[in-house]
C-alpha positions in Angstrom: 4.2 42.4 2.2 2.5 39.2 3.4 0.2 37.3 1.1 -3.3 36.9 2.7 -6.1 34.6 1.6 -9.7 35.8 2.5 -12.2 33.0 2.3 -15.6 34.6 1.8 -14.1 37.9 0.8 -17.0 38.8 -1.5 -19.5 38.6 1.4 -20.8 41.6 3.4 -18.2 41.5 6.1 -15.5 39.9 3.9 -15.5 42.9 1.5 -14.6 45.3 4.3 -11.7 43.1 5.3 -10.4 42.8 1.7 -10.6 46.6 1.3 -8.8 47.1 4.6 -6.0 44.8 3.5 -5.7 46.5 0.1 -5.3 49.9 1.8 -2.5 48.5 3.9 -0.7 47.1 0.9 -1.2 43.4 1.5 -1.2 40.9 -1.4 -4.8 39.7 -1.3 -6.4 36.6 -2.8 -10.2 36.0 -2.4 -11.9 32.6 -2.4 -15.6 32.0 -2.6 -18.5 30.5 -4.5 -19.1 33.3 -6.9 -16.7 35.8 -8.5 -17.7 39.4 -8.0 -17.8 42.1 -10.7 -14.6 43.8 -11.6 -15.7 47.0 -9.9 -16.7 45.3 -6.6 -13.3 46.1 -5.0 -11.4 49.3 -5.4 -8.3 47.4 -6.6 -8.0 44.1 -8.6 -7.7 40.9 -6.5 -7.1 37.4 -7.4 -10.1 35.1 -7.1 -10.2 31.3 -6.6 -13.6 29.6 -6.8 -14.0 27.4 -3.7 -17.1 26.1 -1.9 -17.4 25.1 1.7 -17.2 21.3 1.2 -15.5 19.1 3.7 -14.7 16.6 0.9 -12.8 19.1 -1.2 -9.0 19.2 -1.4 -8.0 22.6 0.0 -4.3 22.1 -0.2 -3.5 24.2 -3.4 -5.6 27.0 -2.0 -2.8 27.9 0.5 0.2 27.9 -1.9 2.4 30.7 -0.8 -0.2 32.1 1.7 1.2 33.6 4.9 -2.1 34.5 6.7 -5.6 33.1 6.3 -8.8 34.9 7.2 -12.0 32.8 7.2 -15.0 35.0 6.7 -17.2 32.6 4.7 -20.5 31.2 6.0 -23.0 29.2 4.0 -26.6 30.0 5.0 -30.0 30.8 3.6 -29.9 34.2 1.9 -30.6 37.0 4.4 -30.5 34.7 7.4 -27.7 33.8 9.9 -29.6 32.6 12.9 -32.0 30.1 11.4 -29.9 30.0 8.2 -30.0 26.3 8.2 -33.6 26.2 7.1 -34.8 22.6 7.2 -31.4 21.0 6.7 -29.3 21.4 9.9 -27.0 18.4 9.1 -25.8 19.9 5.9 -25.5 23.3 7.6 -23.1 21.7 10.1 -21.3 19.9 7.4 -20.6 23.0 5.3 -19.9 25.5 8.1 -18.3 23.4 10.8 -16.6 20.4 9.1 -15.5 22.3 6.0 -14.1 25.1 8.1 -12.0 22.8 10.2 -10.7 21.1 7.0 -9.7 24.6 5.7 -7.8 25.3 8.9 -6.1 21.9 8.8 -5.0 22.5 5.3 -3.7 26.0 6.2 -1.6 24.5 9.0 -0.3 21.8 6.8 0.7 24.3 4.1 2.7 26.4 6.6 0.3 29.3 7.0 1.6 31.2 10.1 -1.6 32.8 11.3 -5.3 32.1 10.9 -8.3 34.4 11.9 -11.8 33.1 12.2 -14.8 35.4 12.1 -17.1 34.1 14.8 -20.1 35.7 16.4 -21.5 37.1 19.7 -24.1 34.3 19.2 -21.7 31.9 20.9 -22.7 33.5 24.2 -26.4 32.7 23.7 -28.9 33.5 26.5 -27.3 35.3 29.5 -28.7 37.0 32.6 -30.2 40.3 31.6 -27.8 43.2 31.7 -24.5 41.4 32.4 -21.5 42.5 30.4 -19.9 39.8 28.2 -16.2 39.4 28.2 -14.2 36.6 26.6 -14.3 34.5 29.7 -18.1 34.6 30.0 -19.3 30.9 29.7 -20.8 30.3 26.3 -24.4 29.0 26.1 -25.4 29.2 22.4 -29.1 28.8 21.9 -29.1 28.6 18.1 -27.5 26.2 15.7 -25.7 29.2 14.2 -24.1 29.9 17.6 -23.3 26.3 18.3 -21.5 25.9 14.9 -19.5 29.1 15.4 -18.4 27.9 18.9 -17.5 24.5 17.7 -15.2 26.0 15.0 -13.7 28.3 17.6 -12.9 25.3 19.9 -11.5 23.1 17.1 -9.4 26.0 15.8 -7.9 26.5 19.3 -6.9 22.9 19.4 -5.1 23.2 16.0 -3.1 26.2 17.3 0.6 25.5 17.8 4.0 27.2 17.4 4.1 28.4 13.8 0.3 28.3 13.4 -1.2 31.1 15.6 -5.0 31.4 15.6 -7.6 33.8 16.9 -11.4 34.0 16.7 -13.2 37.3 16.5 -16.6 37.4 18.1 -18.5 40.0 16.0 -21.6 41.8 17.1 -24.0 43.2 14.4 -22.0 44.7 11.5 -23.3 47.7 9.6 -21.9 49.8 6.7 -22.2 50.1 2.9 -23.0 46.7 1.4 -21.2 47.0 -1.9 -22.2 47.4 -5.5 -25.9 46.6 -6.1 -26.5 45.3 -2.6 -28.8 46.8 0.1 -27.4 47.9 3.4 -28.8 46.4 6.6 -31.0 49.4 7.5 -32.3 50.1 4.1 -35.8 48.7 4.9 -35.9 50.4 8.3 -35.0 53.8 6.9 -37.4 53.3 4.0 -40.2 52.5 6.4 -39.6 55.5 8.6 -39.3 58.0 5.6 -42.6 56.5 4.2 -44.3 57.1 7.6 -44.8 53.5 8.4 -44.6 52.5 12.1 -41.2 51.3 13.4 -41.0 49.0 16.4 -38.7 50.1 19.3 -35.4 48.1 19.4 -31.9 48.5 20.7 -28.8 46.4 20.0 -25.0 46.5 19.6 -23.3 47.4 16.4 -19.9 47.8 14.8 -19.0 49.3 11.4 -17.4 47.0 8.9 -14.4 49.3 8.6 -13.7 48.7 12.3 -14.0 44.9 11.8 -11.4 45.3 9.0 -9.2 47.4 11.3 -9.3 44.7 14.0 -8.6 42.0 11.5 -5.6 43.7 9.9 -4.3 44.6 13.3 -4.3 40.9 14.3 -2.2 39.8 11.3 0.9 40.9 13.2 -0.2 41.7 16.8 0.9 39.2 19.5 -2.2 37.0 20.0 -1.0 33.9 21.8 -2.6 35.0 25.0 -5.9 35.9 23.3 -7.4 33.0 21.4 -10.8 34.8 21.2 -11.5 38.6 21.1 -14.8 40.5 21.2 -15.5 43.0 18.4 -18.2 45.5 19.2 -18.6 49.3 19.4 -21.8 51.1 20.1 -25.2 50.4 21.7 -27.7 51.8 19.2 -31.4 52.5 19.7 -33.5 52.7 16.6 -34.8 56.0 17.9 -31.3 57.5 17.9 -30.5 56.0 14.5 -33.7 57.5 13.0 -33.2 60.8 14.8 -30.1 61.3 12.5 -32.2 60.3 9.5 -35.0 62.7 10.6 -32.5 65.6 10.9 -30.7 65.0 7.7 -33.8 64.3 5.6 -35.9 67.0 7.2 -38.7 64.5 8.0 -41.8 65.4 10.1 -42.6 61.8 11.0 -42.5 60.9 14.7 -39.6 58.8 16.0 -40.3 55.4 17.6 -40.3 55.1 21.3 -37.0 54.4 23.0 -36.4 50.6 23.7 -35.6 49.2 27.1 -31.8 48.6 26.7 -31.2 47.7 30.3 -31.4 44.0 29.7 -28.9 44.1 26.8 -25.7 42.0 27.1 -23.0 44.3 25.8 -19.7 42.8 24.9 -16.6 44.4 26.4 -13.6 45.0 24.1 -10.9 45.7 26.6 -8.6 43.1 25.2 -8.8 44.3 21.6 -8.5 48.0 22.7 -5.4 47.1 24.7 -3.8 46.0 21.4 -4.5 49.5 19.9 -7.9 49.0 18.2 -10.0 52.2 18.2 -13.4 51.9 16.7 -15.2 54.9 15.1 -18.2 55.1 17.4 -21.0 57.6 16.7 -18.9 59.6 14.3 -18.6 56.7 11.9 -22.4 55.9 12.4 -23.3 59.5 11.4 -20.9 59.4 8.4 -22.5 56.3 7.2 -26.1 57.4 7.6 -25.4 60.8 5.9 -23.8 59.0 3.0 -26.7 56.6 2.4 -29.2 59.5 2.6 -27.1 61.5 0.1 -26.8 58.5 -2.3 -29.8 56.2 -1.6 
């Protein structure tokens, strides 16, 4: 079985990917700034301490590696858009320049395939209601989106026979956050169950297990015609999310009003589905919400 390096494997999304690889029997190594606890993953994994630093020597990181998944991102805690704080230059340095250095080192070491976790933020502001496919012109309106798009473009230029690359444009990712970490809706659910008002909102979501399924699929799928792929599943209104919470918890508190979702820009996933990807939809959403209510 192929040896896979996951940079950022102890992060929120990275953990799902590592677990998906372990279930498929891959030989997994994780790199990152901080080693996780021994119980963080369901199986032991090798760990290499490595920061996103464009001056670092990444060569030894890829010894014997067949596939590289780059899920690391250096940002202010709890923030992606706006995660640069007051230091945009160092934000670019760590997340753009260091990422390209990683991919260059991977290619030089003979890694055959590299996958970059990008974001729907690369599309930026678009006309209200239009669907976003992979050919939609990108107009990032945040530094986060600009950096993700820059890495996508640089990675595409590095692609060559023997070094195949693909960028996955992820929408909002939900799911269990791992040992000792809050999940993304913990505060929202807590506010509702405490009777505090919840503002209407709708957005697009995908479960972390479905991100992992897409990533593992692409380790061997033919990708030379698809340098970028959208990864998204459901349009979710807070009212619908909290309706499940209300039902399962037996709450009497009123639900928030339904948001106006007509202006949302939903990403199409026809390309990824054509490769065999089948996300879990509402079934997986319900399973997750029931699990967090049973084990808060």
